[in-house]
C-alpha positions as CSV (number, residue, x, y, z in Angstrom):
1,M,0.0,0.0,0.0
2,S,1.0,3.6,-0.6
3,L,-0.3,7.1,-0.1
4,A,-1.0,9.3,-3.0
5,N,-2.2,12.9,-2.9
6,A,-5.3,14.0,-4.8
7,E,-3.8,16.4,-7.3
8,A,-6.8,18.7,-7.6
9,D,-7.0,19.6,-3.9
10,P,-3.7,19.7,-1.9
11,S,-5.7,20.1,1.3
12,A,-7.6,16.8,0.8
13,S,-6.5,13.8,2.8
14,P,-4.2,11.5,0.9
15,L,-5.5,8.5,-0.9
16,L,-4.6,5.0,0.1
17,E,-3.3,3.2,-3.0
18,S,-2.8,-0.5,-3.6
19,G,-2.7,-3.0,-6.4
20,T,-1.1,-2.4,-9.8
21,P,1.1,0.7,-10.0
22,K,0.0,3.9,-11.8
23,G,0.8,3.7,-15.5
24,E,0.6,-0.1,-15.6
25,A,-3.0,-0.9,-14.6
26,V,-5.6,-1.9,-17.1
27,L,-8.4,-0.9,-14.6
28,A,-8.7,1.6,-11.8
29,G,-11.0,1.1,-8.8
30,I,-12.4,3.7,-6.4
31,L,-13.2,2.2,-3.0
32,L,-15.7,4.0,-0.7
33,H,-15.9,2.8,2.9
34,G,-19.0,2.5,5.1
35,R,-20.1,4.6,8.0
36,D,-17.5,4.8,10.7
37,R,-15.3,2.4,8.8
38,T,-11.9,3.0,7.2
39,R,-10.3,3.1,3.8
40,E,-8.0,0.3,5.0
41,D,-11.1,-1.9,5.3
42,K,-11.8,-1.3,1.7
43,V,-8.3,-2.1,0.5
44,V,-8.5,-5.4,2.4
45,L,-11.8,-6.1,0.7
46,A,-10.4,-5.3,-2.7
47,S,-7.5,-7.7,-2.2
48,S,-10.2,-10.4,-1.5
49,F,-11.4,-10.0,-5.0
50,G,-8.2,-11.6,-6.2
51,V,-8.1,-9.8,-9.5
52,S,-4.8,-8.5,-10.9
53,G,-4.2,-5.5,-13.1
54,I,-6.3,-3.0,-11.0
55,R,-5.0,0.2,-9.4
56,W,-7.1,0.7,-6.3
57,L,-7.6,4.2,-4.7
58,A,-9.3,4.6,-1.4
59,P,-10.3,8.0,0.0
60,A,-11.4,8.7,3.5
61,A,-14.4,10.7,4.8
62,D,-13.1,13.5,7.0
63,T,-15.4,12.6,9.9
64,G,-15.5,8.8,9.4
65,S,-18.8,9.1,7.6
66,W,-19.7,10.6,4.2
67,Y,-22.8,12.2,5.5
68,P,-24.4,12.3,9.0
69,G,-28.0,11.0,8.6
70,R,-29.6,7.9,7.1
71,F,-29.8,7.5,3.4
72,F,-33.6,7.8,3.3
73,E,-33.8,11.0,5.2
74,P,-34.6,14.4,3.5
75,R,-31.5,15.4,1.4
76,A,-31.2,18.6,3.3
77,A,-30.4,16.7,6.5
78,N,-27.3,15.3,4.8
79,E,-26.0,18.6,3.3
80,P,-23.5,20.1,2.8
81,F,-21.7,16.8,3.6
82,L,-23.2,15.0,0.6
83,T,-22.1,17.7,-1.8
84,R,-18.6,17.6,-0.3
85,A,-18.5,13.8,-0.7
86,I,-19.4,14.0,-4.3
87,A,-16.7,16.6,-4.9
88,Q,-14.2,14.3,-3.2
89,C,-15.3,11.5,-5.4
90,D,-14.7,13.8,-8.4
91,R,-11.1,14.3,-7.3
92,V,-10.5,10.6,-6.9
93,V,-12.1,9.7,-10.2
94,Q,-9.9,12.3,-11.9
95,E,-6.8,10.7,-10.3
96,A,-8.0,7.3,-11.4
97,T,-8.1,8.3,-15.1
98,E,-4.4,9.0,-15.0
99,G,-4.9,12.1,-17.1
100,G,-7.2,10.3,-19.5
101,R,-5.2,7.1,-20.0
102,L,-8.1,5.1,-18.5
103,G,-11.5,5.9,-19.9
104,P,-14.9,5.4,-18.0
105,E,-15.1,1.9,-19.3
106,R,-11.9,1.1,-17.3
107,L,-13.1,2.7,-14.0
108,V,-14.9,0.8,-11.3
109,M,-16.5,2.3,-8.2
110,V,-16.9,0.0,-5.2
111,G,-18.8,0.8,-2.1
112,F,-20.2,-0.9,1.0
113,S,-23.2,0.3,3.0
114,Q,-22.9,4.1,3.2
115,G,-20.1,4.0,0.6
116,A,-22.5,2.0,-1.6
117,C,-25.2,4.6,-1.3
118,L,-22.6,7.3,-2.2
119,T,-21.6,5.2,-5.2
120,L,-25.1,5.3,-6.5
121,E,-25.4,9.0,-5.8
122,Y,-22.2,9.7,-7.7
123,A,-23.5,7.7,-10.7
124,L,-26.7,9.8,-10.8
125,Q,-24.9,13.1,-10.4
126,R,-22.0,12.3,-12.7
127,P,-23.4,9.8,-15.2
128,G,-20.9,8.1,-17.5
129,R,-17.8,8.9,-15.3
130,C,-17.5,5.3,-14.1
131,G,-18.6,2.4,-16.3
132,T,-19.0,-0.2,-13.6
133,L,-20.4,0.0,-10.1
134,I,-20.2,-2.6,-7.4
135,V,-22.8,-1.7,-4.9
136,L,-22.5,-3.9,-1.8
137,T,-25.6,-3.3,0.2
138,G,-26.6,0.1,-0.9
139,A,-29.7,2.1,-2.0
140,L,-30.5,5.4,-3.6
141,I,-30.1,8.4,-1.3
142,G,-33.4,10.3,-0.6
143,P,-36.9,9.7,0.9
144,A,-39.2,7.1,-0.5
145,D,-41.2,9.8,-2.4
146,T,-38.2,11.2,-4.2
147,V,-38.8,11.9,-7.9
148,W,-35.8,10.3,-9.6
149,P,-34.5,11.3,-13.1
150,S,-36.6,9.9,-15.9
151,S,-34.2,9.7,-18.7
152,P,-34.0,6.1,-20.0
153,C,-30.5,6.8,-21.3
154,L,-28.9,8.5,-18.3
155,L,-27.0,5.3,-17.2
156,A,-26.9,3.6,-20.5
157,G,-23.7,1.4,-20.7
158,T,-23.2,1.4,-16.9
159,R,-22.9,-2.1,-15.4
160,V,-24.1,-2.4,-11.8
161,L,-23.7,-5.3,-9.4
162,L,-26.2,-4.5,-6.6
163,T,-26.5,-6.7,-3.5
164,G,-28.7,-6.9,-0.5
165,S,-30.4,-9.1,2.0
166,D,-33.8,-10.0,3.4
167,A,-32.3,-9.7,6.9
168,D,-30.1,-6.5,6.8
169,D,-30.8,-4.1,9.6
170,W,-29.7,-1.0,7.6
171,I,-31.2,-1.5,4.1
172,S,-34.3,-3.5,3.5
173,E,-35.0,-5.9,0.7
174,E,-37.7,-3.6,-0.7
175,Q,-35.3,-0.6,-0.7
176,T,-32.8,-2.7,-2.6
177,R,-35.4,-3.9,-5.1
178,H,-36.6,-0.3,-5.6
179,T,-33.1,0.9,-6.3
180,A,-32.7,-1.8,-8.9
181,R,-35.9,-0.8,-10.6
182,V,-34.9,2.9,-10.8
183,L,-31.4,2.0,-12.1
184,E,-32.9,-0.2,-14.8
185,S,-35.4,2.6,-15.8
186,L,-32.3,4.8,-16.4
187,G,-30.7,2.3,-18.7
188,A,-28.2,0.6,-16.4
189,D,-27.4,-3.1,-16.8
190,V,-28.2,-4.3,-13.3
191,C,-27.3,-7.6,-11.8
192,L,-29.3,-7.8,-8.5
193,R,-28.3,-10.4,-5.9
194,L,-30.3,-10.8,-2.7
195,Y,-29.2,-13.1,0.0
196,H,-31.4,-14.9,2.6
197,G,-30.5,-14.3,6.3
198,R,-27.3,-12.4,5.5
199,P,-26.5,-9.7,8.2
200,H,-24.9,-6.4,7.4
201,I,-21.6,-7.8,6.0
202,V,-20.0,-8.7,2.7
203,C,-20.3,-12.4,2.3
204,E,-18.3,-14.9,0.2
205,D,-20.9,-15.1,-2.5
206,E,-20.8,-11.3,-3.0
207,L,-17.0,-11.5,-3.3
208,R,-17.4,-14.1,-5.9
209,E,-19.9,-12.1,-7.9
210,A,-17.7,-9.0,-7.7
211,R,-14.6,-11.1,-8.8
212,E,-16.4,-12.5,-11.8
213,L,-17.6,-9.1,-12.9
214,L,-14.1,-7.6,-12.6
215,Q,-12.7,-10.5,-14.6
216,T,-15.0,-9.7,-17.5
217,L,-13.6,-6.2,-17.7
């Protein structure tokens, strides 16, 4: 592992970098940790995928969380933190492109829990920046009555692995299914995987699904 500074903002905390060195990778992955978790956790998770040729970049939320409230609360309750988190993701994605050497089809954003919710938010606010999303127990940010974008082409070409559980204390099965429906309505290619009785963790089956998706890239 090594630390790399986000070039666009010298004041930002350094990125934790692992995997294939800059200039040699065929893919770049952005790793977004969960609430009160660490970027080190995500680097360990990425190593569990067991896929070579990827340069992994893991930022850290300043307070340990990307936003203070729950994902289904009114958006105002999570501002300005959500806007700041998206800006931080922008900086990491820019670093991941290596000055344009790696295009969107070579960029993967991976998040768990709160980081998974942020991954989806980034995809909606910055469509087309990352071609592949691995959303490990995440849902769209906003209340249940949120009016989502209606463009059927907004996420065209974006591949999404979305996982969840019927026994997760943080994100319900219906919230996960609803997220899949919205993403599909926006043109994303969604692979939905729901697990029976799985608590709020990343299980071996999810690691396998992520590994197989990465290998196809």
